C-alpha positions as CSV (number, residue, x, y, z in Angstrom):
1,X,4.0,-21.0,33.0
2,X,0.6,-20.2,34.7
3,X,-2.8,-21.1,32.8
4,X,-3.5,-17.4,34.3
5,X,-0.2,-16.1,32.4
6,X,-0.9,-18.3,29.3
7,X,-4.7,-17.0,29.0
8,X,-3.4,-13.5,29.5
9,X,-0.9,-13.8,26.4
10,X,-3.9,-15.5,24.3
11,X,-6.2,-12.7,25.6
12,X,-3.5,-9.7,24.3
13,X,-3.0,-11.1,20.8
14,X,-6.3,-11.6,20.3
15,X,-7.3,-8.3,20.9
16,X,-4.6,-6.3,19.2
17,X,-5.2,-9.0,16.4
18,X,-8.8,-8.5,16.2
19,X,-8.7,-4.8,16.8
20,X,-6.4,-4.4,13.7
21,X,-8.7,-6.4,11.8
22,X,-11.9,-4.3,12.3
23,X,-10.3,-1.4,12.1
24,X,-8.5,-2.2,8.6
25,X,-12.1,-3.6,7.4
26,X,-14.0,-0.5,8.2
27,X,-11.7,2.1,7.2
28,X,-9.8,0.4,4.1
29,X,-11.2,-0.3,0.9
30,X,-9.9,-3.6,-1.2
31,X,-6.8,-3.6,-1.7
32,X,-6.1,-0.2,-0.1
33,X,-2.4,0.4,0.6
34,X,-0.9,2.8,3.1
35,X,2.9,3.2,3.1
36,X,4.6,3.9,6.5
37,X,8.2,3.2,5.3
38,X,9.2,1.6,1.7
39,X,9.5,-1.5,3.2
40,X,6.4,-1.5,5.6
41,X,2.8,-1.2,4.0
42,X,-1.0,-1.7,5.0
43,X,-2.1,-3.3,2.5
44,X,-5.8,-4.6,3.0
45,X,-6.8,-7.8,1.1
46,X,-9.0,-10.8,2.4
47,X,-8.0,-14.5,2.4
48,X,-10.8,-16.9,1.7
49,X,-8.9,-20.0,1.5
50,X,-5.6,-21.6,3.4
51,X,-1.8,-20.6,3.2
52,X,-1.1,-18.4,0.5
53,X,-4.8,-18.0,-0.8
54,X,-4.7,-21.7,-1.4
55,X,-8.6,-23.1,-1.9
56,X,-9.4,-26.6,-1.7
57,X,-11.6,-26.1,-4.6
58,X,-8.4,-25.5,-6.8
59,X,-7.5,-29.3,-6.4
60,X,-10.6,-31.1,-5.6
61,X,-14.0,-31.4,-7.5
62,X,-16.1,-29.1,-5.1
63,X,-17.4,-25.9,-4.9
64,X,-15.4,-22.9,-3.3
65,X,-18.2,-22.5,-1.1
66,X,-18.1,-25.9,0.0
67,X,-14.4,-25.8,0.1
68,X,-14.6,-22.9,2.5
69,X,-16.8,-24.6,4.5
70,X,-14.6,-27.6,5.0
71,X,-11.5,-25.4,5.6
72,X,-13.1,-23.9,8.3
73,X,-14.6,-27.0,9.8
74,X,-11.0,-28.5,9.8
75,X,-9.4,-24.7,11.3
76,X,-11.7,-25.7,14.7
77,X,-10.7,-29.2,15.1
78,X,-6.8,-27.8,14.7
79,X,-7.8,-24.9,17.2
80,X,-9.4,-27.3,19.5
81,X,-6.4,-29.7,19.2
82,X,-3.9,-26.5,20.0
83,X,-5.7,-25.7,22.9
84,X,-5.5,-29.1,24.8
85,X,-2.2,-29.1,24.0
86,X,-1.5,-25.5,25.8
87,X,-3.8,-27.2,28.3
88,X,-2.1,-30.4,28.6
89,X,1.2,-28.3,28.7
90,X,0.7,-26.5,31.4
91,X,-1.2,-28.9,33.6
92,X,2.0,-31.4,33.2
93,X,4.1,-28.0,33.9
94,X,6.1,-28.5,31.1
95,X,9.0,-26.1,29.8
96,X,8.2,-22.6,29.7
97,X,9.5,-22.0,26.5
98,X,6.8,-25.0,24.9
99,X,3.9,-23.1,26.7
100,X,4.7,-19.6,25.6
101,X,5.0,-20.9,21.9
102,X,2.0,-23.2,22.0
103,X,-0.1,-20.2,23.6
104,X,1.2,-17.7,20.6
105,X,-0.2,-20.7,18.0
106,X,-3.3,-21.2,19.7
107,X,-3.9,-17.4,19.8
108,X,-2.9,-16.9,16.2
109,X,-4.8,-19.7,15.5
110,X,-7.7,-18.8,17.5
111,X,-7.6,-14.9,15.7
112,X,-8.0,-16.5,12.3
113,X,-10.6,-18.6,12.9
114,X,-13.0,-16.1,14.6
115,X,-12.6,-14.4,10.9
116,X,-13.5,-17.5,8.8
117,X,-16.6,-18.2,11.7
118,X,-18.2,-14.7,12.1
119,X,-17.0,-12.3,9.8
120,X,-19.2,-13.3,6.5
121,X,-22.1,-12.8,8.7
122,X,-21.0,-9.5,10.6
123,X,-19.9,-7.1,7.6
124,X,-20.9,-6.1,4.4
125,X,-18.6,-6.6,1.3
126,X,-15.4,-4.9,1.0
127,X,-14.7,-3.6,-2.5
128,X,-12.3,-2.1,-4.9
129,X,-12.9,1.8,-4.6
130,X,-15.1,2.3,-1.8
131,X,-17.5,2.4,-0.1
132,X,-15.7,0.4,3.1
133,X,-17.4,-2.0,4.8
134,X,-19.7,-1.9,7.5
135,X,-19.9,-4.4,11.1
136,X,-23.4,-5.3,11.9
137,X,-24.5,-4.6,8.7
138,X,-28.2,-6.0,7.3
139,X,-26.5,-6.7,4.1
140,X,-23.6,-9.3,5.3
141,X,-21.1,-10.5,2.8
142,X,-21.1,-14.0,3.6
143,X,-23.0,-16.5,6.4
144,X,-21.5,-18.7,9.2
145,X,-18.7,-20.3,8.4
146,X,-18.0,-18.6,5.3
147,X,-15.9,-15.2,6.3
148,X,-13.1,-14.3,4.8
149,X,-9.7,-14.1,6.8
150,X,-8.7,-10.1,6.9
151,X,-4.6,-9.5,6.0
152,X,-2.9,-6.2,6.1
153,X,1.0,-6.2,7.0
154,X,3.0,-6.2,3.8
155,X,6.8,-6.2,4.5
156,X,8.3,-5.2,0.7
157,X,11.9,-5.0,1.6
158,X,12.5,-5.9,-2.0
159,X,10.4,-4.7,-4.9
160,X,10.8,-5.3,-8.5
161,X,14.3,-6.0,-8.4
162,X,16.1,-8.1,-11.8
163,X,17.8,-11.1,-11.3
164,X,21.2,-10.7,-13.1
165,X,21.6,-12.1,-16.5
166,X,23.7,-14.7,-15.2
167,X,21.5,-16.3,-12.6
168,X,20.2,-20.1,-14.3
169,X,16.0,-19.7,-15.5
170,X,15.8,-16.3,-13.7
171,X,17.8,-14.1,-15.2
172,X,16.7,-11.0,-16.1
173,X,13.3,-11.7,-14.6
174,X,12.1,-9.3,-12.0
175,X,11.4,-10.8,-8.3
176,X,10.6,-8.9,-4.9
177,X,10.7,-10.3,-1.5
178,X,8.8,-10.3,0.7
179,X,5.5,-10.8,-1.3
180,X,2.9,-12.1,1.3
181,X,0.6,-10.0,3.3
182,X,-0.7,-11.3,6.7
183,X,-2.0,-10.2,10.2
184,X,-1.0,-10.1,13.5
185,X,-2.6,-14.1,14.0
186,X,-0.3,-15.1,11.0
187,X,2.8,-13.7,13.1
188,X,1.5,-15.3,16.3
189,X,1.9,-19.2,14.8
190,X,5.0,-17.8,13.0
191,X,7.0,-16.9,15.8
192,X,5.3,-19.8,17.7
193,X,6.5,-22.2,15.4
194,X,9.9,-20.6,15.0
195,X,10.7,-21.0,18.7
196,X,9.6,-24.5,18.5
197,X,12.3,-24.8,15.6
198,X,15.2,-22.7,17.4
199,X,14.8,-23.6,20.8
200,X,13.7,-27.1,20.2
201,X,16.0,-28.9,22.7
202,X,14.6,-25.8,25.4
203,X,11.0,-26.1,24.6
204,X,11.0,-30.1,24.7
205,X,13.3,-30.9,27.6
206,X,12.6,-33.5,30.0
207,X,11.3,-32.3,33.0
208,X,12.3,-33.4,36.7
209,X,9.6,-35.9,37.5
210,X,10.3,-37.4,33.7
211,X,14.3,-37.8,34.5
212,X,13.3,-39.6,37.9
213,X,10.7,-41.7,36.1
214,X,13.6,-42.9,33.7
């Protein structure tokens, strides 16, 4: 896979991701839901922490703002590292499967870091019940490095079902599947990781030059 094609893939994912986030941020109020199908909904939420909404301040004796800054800086280093991994993969002409997977992960990580770094100083606060947020506002909800990641995709395949009474511990309790709300960037990261797991041998297959050297 050439560098030009990999960058094109990254650019397409970034554009779709950011357009969808900006649209939802400026047209939805917090937690507003639009049902497309019974199993697919748009639900606007914001994630100020790591995966599943986890915050460093939940585990460390630091303020939420400090935890957010640390997490954003960590993400920046991670994005730089993944970007180098993509460049190195293409430079060494490693398998196309690996290049596609890394490009997806890089695009997803970059998409979410844009939210974390810039959204706090670009948008006004999103609130329950409105009004909707505005872009390039005089009253931003945060500062540089203190933005929140916009999520909107929800696939509730099963909602408010009840575990059979014979199931240990969970019997009689309600459950839903799939509960997380995510975005295009998250999908890109998950797809890239999935490719690495499912097509592991193909992604990390030795190139002809490596076989000759050995």
